[in-house]
Chimera marker file (.cmm) of the C-alpha trace (Angstrom):
<marker_set name="trace">
<marker id="1" x="0.068" y="-0.026" z="0.075" r="1" g="1" b="0" radius="0.5"/>
<marker id="2" x="1.415" y="3.278" z="-1.025" r="1" g="1" b="0" radius="0.5"/>
<marker id="3" x="0.627" y="6.670" z="0.435" r="1" g="1" b="0" radius="0.5"/>
<marker id="4" x="0.151" y="9.651" z="-2.012" r="1" g="1" b="0" radius="0.5"/>
<marker id="5" x="0.973" y="13.227" z="-1.018" r="1" g="1" b="0" radius="0.5"/>
<marker id="6" x="-1.498" y="15.805" z="-2.176" r="1" g="1" b="0" radius="0.5"/>
<marker id="7" x="-0.405" y="19.263" z="-3.096" r="1" g="1" b="0" radius="0.5"/>
<marker id="8" x="3.006" y="18.662" z="-1.610" r="1" g="1" b="0" radius="0.5"/>
<marker id="9" x="1.538" y="18.454" z="2.128" r="1" g="1" b="0" radius="0.5"/>
<marker id="10" x="3.186" y="15.935" z="4.460" r="1" g="1" b="0" radius="0.5"/>
<marker id="11" x="0.814" y="13.730" z="6.480" r="1" g="1" b="0" radius="0.5"/>
<marker id="12" x="0.099" y="15.237" z="9.896" r="1" g="1" b="0" radius="0.5"/>
<marker id="13" x="1.820" y="12.556" z="11.997" r="1" g="1" b="0" radius="0.5"/>
<marker id="14" x="4.982" y="12.933" z="9.926" r="1" g="1" b="0" radius="0.5"/>
<marker id="15" x="5.058" y="16.676" z="10.075" r="1" g="1" b="0" radius="0.5"/>
<marker id="16" x="4.578" y="16.652" z="13.813" r="1" g="1" b="0" radius="0.5"/>
<marker id="17" x="7.268" y="14.172" z="14.367" r="1" g="1" b="0" radius="0.5"/>
<marker id="18" x="9.577" y="16.154" z="12.123" r="1" g="1" b="0" radius="0.5"/>
<marker id="19" x="8.807" y="19.367" z="13.923" r="1" g="1" b="0" radius="0.5"/>
<marker id="20" x="9.466" y="17.807" z="17.313" r="1" g="1" b="0" radius="0.5"/>
<marker id="21" x="12.742" y="16.372" z="16.160" r="1" g="1" b="0" radius="0.5"/>
<marker id="22" x="13.903" y="19.762" z="14.567" r="1" g="1" b="0" radius="0.5"/>
<marker id="23" x="12.901" y="21.411" z="17.869" r="1" g="1" b="0" radius="0.5"/>
<marker id="24" x="14.992" y="18.907" z="19.809" r="1" g="1" b="0" radius="0.5"/>
<marker id="25" x="18.026" y="19.287" z="17.513" r="1" g="1" b="0" radius="0.5"/>
<marker id="26" x="17.772" y="23.165" z="17.826" r="1" g="1" b="0" radius="0.5"/>
<marker id="27" x="19.076" y="22.814" z="21.365" r="1" g="1" b="0" radius="0.5"/>
<marker id="28" x="22.520" y="21.625" z="20.109" r="1" g="1" b="0" radius="0.5"/>
<marker id="29" x="23.094" y="25.025" z="18.452" r="1" g="1" b="0" radius="0.5"/>
<marker id="30" x="23.620" y="26.592" z="21.845" r="1" g="1" b="0" radius="0.5"/>
<marker id="31" x="26.099" y="25.954" z="24.797" r="1" g="1" b="0" radius="0.5"/>
<marker id="32" x="27.955" y="23.601" z="25.155" r="1" g="1" b="0" radius="0.5"/>
<marker id="33" x="27.848" y="22.370" z="21.584" r="1" g="1" b="0" radius="0.5"/>
<marker id="34" x="27.903" y="25.902" z="19.752" r="1" g="1" b="0" radius="0.5"/>
<marker id="35" x="26.650" y="24.454" z="16.413" r="1" g="1" b="0" radius="0.5"/>
<marker id="36" x="25.755" y="27.984" z="15.445" r="1" g="1" b="0" radius="0.5"/>
<marker id="37" x="24.192" y="27.163" z="12.073" r="1" g="1" b="0" radius="0.5"/>
<marker id="38" x="21.769" y="24.473" z="13.439" r="1" g="1" b="0" radius="0.5"/>
<marker id="39" x="19.193" y="26.741" z="14.677" r="1" g="1" b="0" radius="0.5"/>
<marker id="40" x="18.908" y="28.561" z="11.446" r="1" g="1" b="0" radius="0.5"/>
<marker id="41" x="18.398" y="25.262" z="9.620" r="1" g="1" b="0" radius="0.5"/>
<marker id="42" x="15.830" y="23.955" z="11.906" r="1" g="1" b="0" radius="0.5"/>
<marker id="43" x="13.962" y="27.199" z="11.833" r="1" g="1" b="0" radius="0.5"/>
<marker id="44" x="13.851" y="26.782" z="8.074" r="1" g="1" b="0" radius="0.5"/>
<marker id="45" x="12.467" y="23.362" z="8.555" r="1" g="1" b="0" radius="0.5"/>
<marker id="46" x="9.801" y="24.765" z="10.806" r="1" g="1" b="0" radius="0.5"/>
<marker id="47" x="8.869" y="27.470" z="8.207" r="1" g="1" b="0" radius="0.5"/>
<marker id="48" x="8.620" y="24.927" z="5.425" r="1" g="1" b="0" radius="0.5"/>
<marker id="49" x="6.246" y="22.769" z="7.694" r="1" g="1" b="0" radius="0.5"/>
<marker id="50" x="4.253" y="25.825" z="8.451" r="1" g="1" b="0" radius="0.5"/>
<marker id="51" x="3.885" y="26.675" z="4.644" r="1" g="1" b="0" radius="0.5"/>
<marker id="52" x="2.749" y="23.051" z="3.871" r="1" g="1" b="0" radius="0.5"/>
<marker id="53" x="0.200" y="22.846" z="6.769" r="1" g="1" b="0" radius="0.5"/>
<marker id="54" x="-3.367" y="22.370" z="5.784" r="1" g="1" b="0" radius="0.5"/>
<marker id="55" x="-4.635" y="25.125" z="7.814" r="1" g="1" b="0" radius="0.5"/>
<marker id="56" x="-4.138" y="27.458" z="10.889" r="1" g="1" b="0" radius="0.5"/>
<marker id="57" x="-4.927" y="24.780" z="13.375" r="1" g="1" b="0" radius="0.5"/>
<marker id="58" x="-2.376" y="22.409" z="11.762" r="1" g="1" b="0" radius="0.5"/>
<marker id="59" x="0.231" y="25.111" z="11.640" r="1" g="1" b="0" radius="0.5"/>
<marker id="60" x="-0.315" y="25.762" z="15.519" r="1" g="1" b="0" radius="0.5"/>
<marker id="61" x="0.058" y="22.125" z="16.210" r="1" g="1" b="0" radius="0.5"/>
<marker id="62" x="3.297" y="21.848" z="14.189" r="1" g="1" b="0" radius="0.5"/>
<marker id="63" x="4.642" y="24.934" z="16.122" r="1" g="1" b="0" radius="0.5"/>
<marker id="64" x="3.588" y="23.420" z="19.549" r="1" g="1" b="0" radius="0.5"/>
<marker id="65" x="5.357" y="20.202" z="18.614" r="1" g="1" b="0" radius="0.5"/>
<marker id="66" x="8.469" y="22.230" z="17.671" r="1" g="1" b="0" radius="0.5"/>
<marker id="67" x="8.340" y="23.819" z="20.960" r="1" g="1" b="0" radius="0.5"/>
<marker id="68" x="7.879" y="20.588" z="22.866" r="1" g="1" b="0" radius="0.5"/>
<marker id="69" x="10.927" y="19.020" z="21.064" r="1" g="1" b="0" radius="0.5"/>
<link id1="1" id2="2" r="1" g="1" b="0" radius="0.2"/>
<link id1="2" id2="3" r="1" g="1" b="0" radius="0.2"/>
<link id1="3" id2="4" r="1" g="1" b="0" radius="0.2"/>
<link id1="4" id2="5" r="1" g="1" b="0" radius="0.2"/>
<link id1="5" id2="6" r="1" g="1" b="0" radius="0.2"/>
<link id1="6" id2="7" r="1" g="1" b="0" radius="0.2"/>
<link id1="7" id2="8" r="1" g="1" b="0" radius="0.2"/>
<link id1="8" id2="9" r="1" g="1" b="0" radius="0.2"/>
<link id1="9" id2="10" r="1" g="1" b="0" radius="0.2"/>
<link id1="10" id2="11" r="1" g="1" b="0" radius="0.2"/>
<link id1="11" id2="12" r="1" g="1" b="0" radius="0.2"/>
<link id1="12" id2="13" r="1" g="1" b="0" radius="0.2"/>
<link id1="13" id2="14" r="1" g="1" b="0" radius="0.2"/>
<link id1="14" id2="15" r="1" g="1" b="0" radius="0.2"/>
<link id1="15" id2="16" r="1" g="1" b="0" radius="0.2"/>
<link id1="16" id2="17" r="1" g="1" b="0" radius="0.2"/>
<link id1="17" id2="18" r="1" g="1" b="0" radius="0.2"/>
<link id1="18" id2="19" r="1" g="1" b="0" radius="0.2"/>
<link id1="19" id2="20" r="1" g="1" b="0" radius="0.2"/>
<link id1="20" id2="21" r="1" g="1" b="0" radius="0.2"/>
<link id1="21" id2="22" r="1" g="1" b="0" radius="0.2"/>
<link id1="22" id2="23" r="1" g="1" b="0" radius="0.2"/>
<link id1="23" id2="24" r="1" g="1" b="0" radius="0.2"/>
<link id1="24" id2="25" r="1" g="1" b="0" radius="0.2"/>
<link id1="25" id2="26" r="1" g="1" b="0" radius="0.2"/>
<link id1="26" id2="27" r="1" g="1" b="0" radius="0.2"/>
<link id1="27" id2="28" r="1" g="1" b="0" radius="0.2"/>
<link id1="28" id2="29" r="1" g="1" b="0" radius="0.2"/>
<link id1="29" id2="30" r="1" g="1" b="0" radius="0.2"/>
<link id1="30" id2="31" r="1" g="1" b="0" radius="0.2"/>
<link id1="31" id2="32" r="1" g="1" b="0" radius="0.2"/>
<link id1="32" id2="33" r="1" g="1" b="0" radius="0.2"/>
<link id1="33" id2="34" r="1" g="1" b="0" radius="0.2"/>
<link id1="34" id2="35" r="1" g="1" b="0" radius="0.2"/>
<link id1="35" id2="36" r="1" g="1" b="0" radius="0.2"/>
<link id1="36" id2="37" r="1" g="1" b="0" radius="0.2"/>
<link id1="37" id2="38" r="1" g="1" b="0" radius="0.2"/>
<link id1="38" id2="39" r="1" g="1" b="0" radius="0.2"/>
<link id1="39" id2="40" r="1" g="1" b="0" radius="0.2"/>
<link id1="40" id2="41" r="1" g="1" b="0" radius="0.2"/>
<link id1="41" id2="42" r="1" g="1" b="0" radius="0.2"/>
<link id1="42" id2="43" r="1" g="1" b="0" radius="0.2"/>
<link id1="43" id2="44" r="1" g="1" b="0" radius="0.2"/>
<link id1="44" id2="45" r="1" g="1" b="0" radius="0.2"/>
<link id1="45" id2="46" r="1" g="1" b="0" radius="0.2"/>
<link id1="46" id2="47" r="1" g="1" b="0" radius="0.2"/>
<link id1="47" id2="48" r="1" g="1" b="0" radius="0.2"/>
<link id1="48" id2="49" r="1" g="1" b="0" radius="0.2"/>
<link id1="49" id2="50" r="1" g="1" b="0" radius="0.2"/>
<link id1="50" id2="51" r="1" g="1" b="0" radius="0.2"/>
<link id1="51" id2="52" r="1" g="1" b="0" radius="0.2"/>
<link id1="52" id2="53" r="1" g="1" b="0" radius="0.2"/>
<link id1="53" id2="54" r="1" g="1" b="0" radius="0.2"/>
<link id1="54" id2="55" r="1" g="1" b="0" radius="0.2"/>
<link id1="55" id2="56" r="1" g="1" b="0" radius="0.2"/>
<link id1="56" id2="57" r="1" g="1" b="0" radius="0.2"/>
<link id1="57" id2="58" r="1" g="1" b="0" radius="0.2"/>
<link id1="58" id2="59" r="1" g="1" b="0" radius="0.2"/>
<link id1="59" id2="60" r="1" g="1" b="0" radius="0.2"/>
<link id1="60" id2="61" r="1" g="1" b="0" radius="0.2"/>
<link id1="61" id2="62" r="1" g="1" b="0" radius="0.2"/>
<link id1="62" id2="63" r="1" g="1" b="0" radius="0.2"/>
<link id1="63" id2="64" r="1" g="1" b="0" radius="0.2"/>
<link id1="64" id2="65" r="1" g="1" b="0" radius="0.2"/>
<link id1="65" id2="66" r="1" g="1" b="0" radius="0.2"/>
<link id1="66" id2="67" r="1" g="1" b="0" radius="0.2"/>
<link id1="67" id2="68" r="1" g="1" b="0" radius="0.2"/>
<link id1="68" id2="69" r="1" g="1" b="0" radius="0.2"/>
</marker_set>
């Protein structure tokens, strides 16, 4: 069974998991690791996920998931 993506949107569970992972990885950009480019990249991922969200509620859940990560 294959899953088709409509209009470039990710399925909700995948986008929430990706947002949580990106939020968790963002922390490595600060002390003691100082990977300074990482927060910029993860925020870019968050913006892409927001742009692909189906609506306001989906975008809010993606942002919440990023914050929890």
